[in-house]
C-alpha positions as CSV (number, residue, x, y, z in Angstrom):
1,M,15.1,15.4,26.9
2,I,12.3,13.5,25.3
3,L,10.1,11.4,27.6
4,T,8.5,8.1,26.5
5,V,5.8,6.3,28.5
6,T,5.3,2.5,28.3
7,L,2.7,1.5,30.9
8,N,2.8,-2.1,29.6
9,A,6.6,-2.6,29.1
10,A,7.8,-6.1,28.0
11,L,10.8,-8.3,27.6
12,D,10.8,-9.0,23.9
13,I,12.0,-12.5,22.9
14,T,12.5,-13.3,19.3
15,Y,12.9,-16.8,18.0
16,R,14.1,-17.4,14.4
17,V,13.2,-20.8,12.9
18,P,13.9,-22.2,9.4
19,A,10.1,-22.6,8.8
20,L,7.1,-22.3,11.1
21,V,4.9,-25.4,10.7
22,P,1.8,-25.8,12.9
23,H,1.7,-28.9,15.2
24,A,5.5,-29.5,14.6
25,S,8.6,-29.3,16.7
26,H,11.0,-26.6,15.7
27,R,14.8,-26.1,16.1
28,V,15.4,-22.4,17.0
29,T,18.4,-21.0,15.1
30,E,18.6,-17.6,16.9
31,V,17.3,-16.1,20.1
32,I,17.2,-12.3,20.7
33,E,16.1,-10.9,24.0
34,R,15.8,-7.1,24.7
35,P,13.6,-4.5,26.4
36,G,10.4,-3.9,24.6
37,G,7.0,-2.3,24.6
38,K,6.1,0.5,22.2
39,G,7.6,3.4,24.2
40,L,10.8,1.6,24.8
41,N,11.1,0.9,21.0
42,V,10.4,4.6,20.4
43,A,13.2,5.5,22.9
44,R,15.7,3.2,21.2
45,V,15.1,4.9,17.8
46,L,15.1,8.4,19.3
47,A,18.5,7.6,20.9
48,A,19.8,6.4,17.6
49,L,18.8,9.7,16.1
50,G,20.9,11.5,18.7
51,H,18.2,12.5,21.2
52,D,18.5,12.0,25.0
53,V,15.5,10.0,26.2
54,T,14.0,9.1,29.5
55,V,11.8,6.1,29.7
56,T,9.1,5.5,32.3
57,G,6.2,3.1,32.9
58,F,6.2,0.0,35.1
59,A,8.7,-2.8,35.7
60,G,8.4,-5.7,38.1
61,G,9.4,-9.3,39.0
62,D,12.3,-11.2,37.5
63,T,11.3,-10.2,34.0
64,G,11.3,-6.6,35.0
65,R,14.7,-7.0,36.5
66,V,16.1,-8.5,33.3
67,L,14.5,-5.8,31.3
68,R,16.2,-3.1,33.3
69,E,19.5,-4.9,33.1
70,R,19.2,-5.0,29.3
71,L,18.2,-1.3,29.3
72,A,21.1,0.0,31.4
73,P,23.8,-0.1,28.6
74,E,21.5,1.7,26.0
75,P,23.3,4.9,25.1
76,R,21.3,8.2,25.7
77,V,18.5,6.3,27.5
78,T,17.7,7.0,31.1
79,D,15.7,4.5,33.1
80,A,12.9,6.1,35.2
81,L,10.6,3.0,35.3
82,V,8.4,2.7,38.4
83,P,8.6,-0.6,40.3
84,V,5.5,-2.8,40.7
85,E,4.9,-6.0,42.6
86,G,3.6,-8.0,39.6
87,A,5.9,-9.4,36.9
88,T,6.6,-7.5,33.7
89,R,5.1,-9.4,30.7
90,R,7.0,-11.1,27.9
91,T,6.3,-11.0,24.2
92,L,7.4,-13.9,22.0
93,A,7.9,-13.4,18.3
94,V,8.6,-16.4,16.1
95,V,10.2,-15.4,12.7
96,D,9.8,-17.8,9.8
97,A,13.1,-17.5,7.9
98,A,11.6,-19.1,4.8
99,T,8.8,-16.5,4.4
100,G,9.9,-13.6,6.6
101,D,6.5,-13.8,8.4
102,T,6.3,-13.2,12.1
103,T,4.0,-14.8,14.6
104,Q,3.5,-12.8,17.8
105,L,2.4,-13.9,21.3
106,N,1.8,-11.1,23.8
107,E,1.2,-11.7,27.5
108,P,-1.2,-9.3,29.3
109,G,1.1,-7.6,31.8
110,P,1.1,-7.2,35.6
111,T,-1.9,-6.1,37.6
112,V,-1.1,-2.6,38.8
113,S,-2.5,-1.5,42.2
114,P,-4.1,1.9,42.8
115,A,-1.1,2.8,45.0
116,E,1.3,1.9,42.2
117,W,-0.7,3.9,39.7
118,A,-0.7,6.9,42.0
119,A,3.1,6.6,42.5
120,F,3.6,6.5,38.7
121,Q,1.5,9.7,38.2
122,E,3.6,11.5,40.8
123,S,6.8,10.4,39.1
124,Y,5.5,11.3,35.6
125,E,4.5,14.8,36.6
126,E,7.9,15.3,38.1
127,L,9.6,14.2,34.9
128,L,7.5,16.7,33.0
129,R,8.6,19.5,35.3
130,E,12.2,18.5,34.9
131,G,12.3,19.8,31.3
132,A,10.8,17.3,28.9
133,A,10.8,18.7,25.4
134,A,8.0,16.3,24.3
135,V,6.3,13.1,25.6
136,A,5.1,10.0,23.8
137,L,2.3,7.9,25.4
138,C,2.5,4.5,23.8
139,G,0.9,1.1,23.8
140,S,-1.7,-1.0,25.8
141,L,-2.7,-0.6,29.4
142,P,-1.8,-3.3,31.9
143,P,-4.6,-4.7,34.1
144,G,-5.5,-2.4,37.0
145,V,-4.7,0.8,35.2
146,P,-7.8,3.0,34.6
147,V,-9.1,3.0,31.0
148,G,-8.9,6.8,31.1
149,A,-5.2,6.7,32.1
150,Y,-3.9,8.3,28.9
151,A,-6.5,11.1,29.1
152,T,-5.1,11.8,32.6
153,L,-1.5,11.8,31.3
154,V,-2.4,14.0,28.3
155,R,-4.0,16.6,30.5
156,A,-0.9,16.6,32.8
157,A,1.4,17.1,29.8
158,R,-0.8,19.9,28.5
159,A,-0.8,21.6,31.9
160,A,3.0,21.4,31.9
161,K,3.1,22.8,28.3
162,V,4.8,19.7,27.0
163,P,3.8,18.6,23.5
164,V,2.3,15.1,23.7
165,L,1.9,12.3,21.1
166,L,-0.6,9.5,21.8
167,D,-0.2,6.0,20.2
168,T,-2.7,3.6,21.6
169,S,-6.1,1.9,20.5
170,G,-9.6,1.2,21.6
171,E,-11.3,2.9,24.5
172,A,-7.9,4.2,25.8
173,L,-7.5,6.0,22.5
174,R,-11.1,7.3,22.5
175,R,-10.7,8.8,25.9
176,G,-7.2,10.0,25.3
177,V,-8.3,11.9,22.1
178,A,-10.9,13.8,24.1
179,A,-8.1,15.2,26.3
180,R,-6.7,17.0,23.2
181,P,-3.2,15.5,22.6
182,D,-1.0,17.4,20.1
183,I,-0.6,14.3,17.8
184,V,-2.4,11.0,17.6
185,K,-0.9,8.2,15.5
186,P,-3.5,5.4,14.9
187,N,-3.3,2.9,12.2
188,A,-6.2,2.6,9.7
189,D,-8.1,0.0,11.7
190,E,-7.7,1.9,15.0
191,L,-8.9,5.1,13.3
192,A,-11.9,3.4,11.8
193,E,-12.8,2.0,15.3
194,L,-12.5,5.4,16.8
195,T,-14.6,7.3,14.2
196,G,-16.7,4.7,12.4
197,S,-15.3,5.8,9.0
198,H,-13.1,3.5,6.9
199,E,-12.0,6.3,4.6
200,P,-8.7,7.5,6.2
201,A,-8.9,11.2,5.2
202,Q,-12.5,11.5,6.5
203,A,-11.6,9.5,9.6
204,A,-8.6,11.7,10.4
205,R,-10.8,14.8,10.1
206,D,-13.3,13.2,12.4
207,A,-10.6,12.4,15.0
208,R,-9.5,16.0,14.9
209,R,-13.1,17.1,15.7
210,R,-13.0,14.7,18.7
211,G,-10.1,16.6,20.2
212,A,-6.8,15.7,18.5
213,H,-4.8,18.7,17.4
214,A,-3.2,16.7,14.5
215,V,-3.8,13.1,13.3
216,V,-1.2,11.0,11.6
217,A,-2.8,7.8,10.2
218,S,-0.5,4.8,9.5
219,L,-1.6,3.2,6.2
220,G,0.8,0.3,6.2
221,A,2.8,0.0,3.0
222,E,1.1,3.1,1.6
223,G,2.8,5.3,4.3
224,L,1.3,8.0,6.5
225,R,-1.4,10.6,6.1
226,A,-1.4,13.7,8.2
227,V,-4.4,16.0,8.8
228,T,-3.2,19.0,10.8
229,P,-4.1,22.7,11.3
230,E,-1.2,23.6,9.0
231,G,-2.4,21.4,6.1
232,T,-2.9,17.9,4.9
233,W,-0.1,15.6,3.5
234,Q,0.6,12.0,2.6
235,A,4.0,10.4,2.5
236,A,4.8,7.1,1.0
237,P,8.0,4.9,0.8
238,P,9.7,4.8,-2.6
239,T,9.2,1.1,-2.8
240,R,7.4,-1.7,-1.1
241,V,9.7,-3.0,1.6
242,R,9.7,-6.7,2.6
243,G,10.7,-7.9,6.1
244,N,9.5,-7.9,9.7
245,P,7.1,-5.0,10.4
246,T,7.5,-5.4,14.2
247,G,8.4,-2.0,15.6
248,A,7.8,-0.1,12.3
249,G,5.0,2.0,13.8
250,D,7.2,2.8,16.8
251,S,9.9,4.0,14.5
252,A,7.4,6.3,12.8
253,V,6.4,7.7,16.2
254,A,10.1,8.4,16.9
255,G,10.4,10.1,13.6
256,L,7.4,12.4,14.3
257,L,8.5,13.2,17.8
258,S,12.1,13.9,17.0
259,A,11.1,16.2,14.1
260,L,8.6,18.0,16.3
261,V,11.3,18.7,18.8
262,E,13.6,19.9,16.0
263,E,10.8,22.1,14.7
264,L,10.8,20.7,11.2
265,P,7.7,21.4,9.0
266,W,5.1,18.7,8.5
267,P,6.3,17.4,5.1
268,Q,9.8,16.7,6.6
269,R,8.3,15.1,9.7
270,L,6.3,12.7,7.6
271,A,9.3,11.9,5.3
272,R,11.4,11.1,8.3
273,A,8.7,9.0,9.9
274,V,8.1,7.0,6.7
275,A,11.8,6.4,6.0
276,L,12.4,5.2,9.6
277,S,9.4,2.9,9.5
278,A,10.4,1.4,6.1
279,A,14.0,1.0,7.3
280,T,12.8,-0.8,10.4
281,V,10.8,-3.3,8.3
282,A,14.0,-4.0,6.2
283,A,16.3,-4.4,9.2
284,P,17.5,-7.9,10.2
285,V,16.5,-7.3,13.9
286,A,12.9,-6.3,14.6
287,G,12.4,-2.8,15.9
288,E,15.8,-1.4,14.8
289,F,17.0,0.3,11.6
290,V,20.1,0.4,9.5
291,P,21.2,4.1,9.3
292,S,22.4,3.8,5.7
293,T,19.1,2.2,4.6
294,Y,17.2,5.0,6.4
295,E,19.2,7.8,4.7
296,D,18.7,6.2,1.3
297,L,14.9,5.9,1.8
298,L,14.7,9.4,3.3
299,A,16.1,10.9,0.1
300,R,13.4,9.1,-2.0
301,V,10.2,9.4,0.1
302,A,7.4,11.0,-1.9
303,V,5.4,13.6,0.0
304,T,2.2,15.1,-1.5
305,G,-0.4,17.5,-0.1
306,E,-0.7,21.2,0.6
307,A,-0.6,23.7,3.4
308,T,-3.7,25.4,4.7
309,A,-4.2,28.8,3.2
310,A,-3.4,31.6,5.7
């Protein structure tokens, strides 16, 4: 079982309009509603790859109830979300059919009480003990959760000897990295904010010195760059893919985590992550991928780099 943590889960609502025009009224041609938040997106992709996944985090209010109802039919996904009094947030994506561009509106999330945070930590540690093969800590922190929350969760995973991947930003990332996660997956801007360096290779090395065992930097259309104890590699998609990038980073996390559990070498981990990410951009529904597109891209991903000399 792979465990994904989404402290700020969401009900994702996607509107598709013929063209998005400021200050105008729009006729919506399609509405899609489904469970969201980074860790839930990761779980959906992991399940599609054939892995059993348990999702945890917080859910509350009418929105949280709907989220859990939508989550229940998902194959291979087990709901271990912790109830809170506040209402789960919604995210609204408006897709412009004419350009393919997406405008995103994200609510802040429920305020989590100290008692609710303590209940989550107890549940999380129990899930780690129940045999998690790996854990992904993903996304923003809702109000009320300590800024050092991910550092606490990384340390708990390490104490349980469960490999942990951290995908967040800002102060939560800075503190989480210091707790020595196995993998961090920032994008270029998040990595620059963490280290002060805008050169990805140097910034990734700096992030490792701050505590991360391995750093996988997302470079957008240029793919992924990994700086690890085993070597340094870069993987790029075979062609620039147009579409909706929502969820592409989460698909990359799922690729990295699934390949880690399957004990694949780093070049294959990166190839899988890049192919999944690009296939997600090309998919008609944000945050999903078409298996045939993924397989085609996987066969053509370019991976360069070298292993560290023994």
